[in-house]
C-alpha positions in Angstrom: 12.5 33.3 10.4 9.3 33.1 12.2 7.5 31.3 9.3 10.2 28.6 8.9 10.2 28.1 12.9 6.4 27.6 12.5 7.0 25.3 9.7 9.5 23.3 11.6 6.7 23.1 14.7 4.1 22.0 12.3 6.1 19.3 10.6 7.3 17.9 14.0 3.7 17.7 15.2 2.6 16.1 12.2 5.2 13.4 12.4 4.6 12.9 15.9 0.8 12.6 15.7 1.0 10.3 12.5 3.7 7.9 13.0 4.9 4.9 15.0 1.7 3.3 15.2 2.7 0.0 17.0 6.4 0.6 16.2 9.1 0.7 18.8 11.1 3.7 19.6 14.1 2.7 17.6 11.9 2.6 14.4 12.5 5.1 11.8 10.1 7.9 11.6 7.2 7.4 8.8 5.2 10.3 7.5 1.6 9.2 7.4 -0.3 10.5 4.3 -3.4 8.6 5.1 -6.3 10.7 6.5 -7.0 10.4 10.2 -10.8 9.4 9.4 -9.5 6.9 7.2 -6.6 5.6 9.3 -9.4 5.0 12.0 -11.3 2.8 9.8 -8.5 1.0 8.5 -7.5 0.3 11.9 -10.8 -1.2 12.6 -10.6 -3.4 9.3 -6.8 -4.4 9.8 -5.9 -4.0 13.6 -2.7 -5.7 13.1 -1.6 -3.8 10.2 2.1 -3.0 9.6 2.8 0.8 8.8 4.9 1.3 5.7 6.4 4.6 4.0 3.8 7.2 3.6 1.0 5.4 5.7 0.6 2.4 3.7 -1.0 -0.4 5.8 0.1 -4.0 5.1 -1.1 -7.4 6.4 0.3 -10.8 5.5 -3.0 -13.1 5.6 -0.9 -16.3 4.2 2.6 -16.7 4.2 4.3 -17.3 0.7 7.5 -18.9 0.1 10.7 -18.3 -1.5 12.5 -15.1 -1.8 10.9 -11.9 -1.6 10.3 -9.9 -4.5 12.7 -7.3 -5.9 13.1 -4.8 -8.9 13.0 -6.8 -12.1 10.9 -9.8 -10.8 7.6 -10.7 -12.9 4.7 -11.2 -10.6 1.3 -12.5 -11.4 -1.5 -11.8 -9.0 -5.1 -12.1 -8.2 -6.6 -9.0 -6.6 -9.6 -7.3 -5.3 -9.6 -3.6 -5.0 -12.1 -2.0 -2.6 -13.1 1.2 -0.9 -12.9 1.4 3.0 -16.8 0.6 2.9 -16.2 -2.9 1.2 -17.6 -1.8 -2.3 -15.4 -3.3 -4.9 -14.0 -1.0 -7.6 -11.9 -3.5 -9.7 -10.8 -7.1 -9.7 -8.9 -9.6 -11.4 -9.7 -13.5 -9.7 -9.0 -16.2 -11.9 -6.3 -17.7 -13.5 -7.1 -16.6 -16.8 -8.3 -13.1 -15.6 -5.1 -12.2 -13.5 -2.6 -9.1 -13.3 1.0 -9.7 -14.5 3.5 -6.9 -13.9 7.1 -6.1 -13.4 8.1 -4.9 -10.1 10.0 -1.5 -10.3 9.4 -1.1 -14.0 9.9 2.4 -15.7 7.2 3.5 -16.4 5.5 1.9 -13.2 3.0 -1.0 -14.1 1.6 -0.9 -10.6 0.4 1.7 -8.3 3.1 3.1 -6.0 1.4 1.6 -2.8 2.1 -1.8 -4.4 5.7 -1.1 -5.4 6.3 0.0 -1.6 4.6 -3.5 -0.4 6.1 -5.8 -3.1 9.6 -6.4 -1.2 7.6 -7.9 1.6 5.7 -10.2 -0.5 6.5 -13.7 -1.7 5.1 -16.4 -4.1 2.0 -18.0 -2.9 1.5 -15.4 -0.3 -1.9 -13.7 0.5 -1.7 -9.9 1.5 -4.0 -6.9 2.4 -2.9 -3.6 1.6 -4.5 -0.2 2.5 -3.2 2.6 0.3 -3.9 6.5 0.8 -4.6 8.3 -2.3 -0.9 9.8 -2.3 0.1 6.4 -3.2 -2.8 5.2 -5.3 -4.7 7.2 -7.7 -3.8 10.6 -6.3 -5.7 13.6 -7.3 -6.7 12.3 -10.7 -8.5 9.1 -9.3 -9.1 6.4 -11.8 -11.8 7.2 -14.5 -15.1 5.6 -13.7 -13.7 3.7 -10.8 -12.0 5.8 -8.2 -12.6 9.3 -7.1 -9.9 11.7 -6.6 -8.1 11.7 -3.0 -9.6 8.3 -2.0 -7.8 5.6 0.1 -8.2 2.2 -1.1 -7.5 -1.5 -0.1 -6.4 -4.4 -1.9 -6.8 -8.1 -1.2 -3.6 -9.6 -3.1 -2.9 -13.3 -3.9 0.5 -14.0 -5.6 0.0 -17.0 -7.9 3.4 -16.9 -9.9 6.6 -15.3 -10.0 9.6 -15.3 -12.4 12.9 -13.7 -11.0 14.6 -10.8 -12.6 17.3 -11.9 -15.2 
């Protein structure tokens, strides 16, 4: 029984120390999987970021229009994937070199961090998303591009959208 009590205390302390960044008291608790050092750096880069599930940070840099995306929608995006020091690890940045995917596809076509942020996005919008490794490339990383357990950021521009049928 003492081990279970210690676990509950540790879990509570983790929740209190890693949630509600800028949220009011009525907000739902959110576990923050972003390592504290990474969270500090992201706060410097994105001081007005909204905290999403799992510690994902989200900023709308240009408003889009139309409905927000939902499961089954097909989205075409341009993006730049970066490390927190600004180095680029991947990008698709032209109308002819873009990224087309289905939101909520099974198997998943985008990292989980993007899936969590998609319902906040609209066609024509521009966004920055910082994603802890738990919701990006996890313990495996991305071969030759992203080491395991790495927090990454994406600048995303939505250029086209088709509603789910």
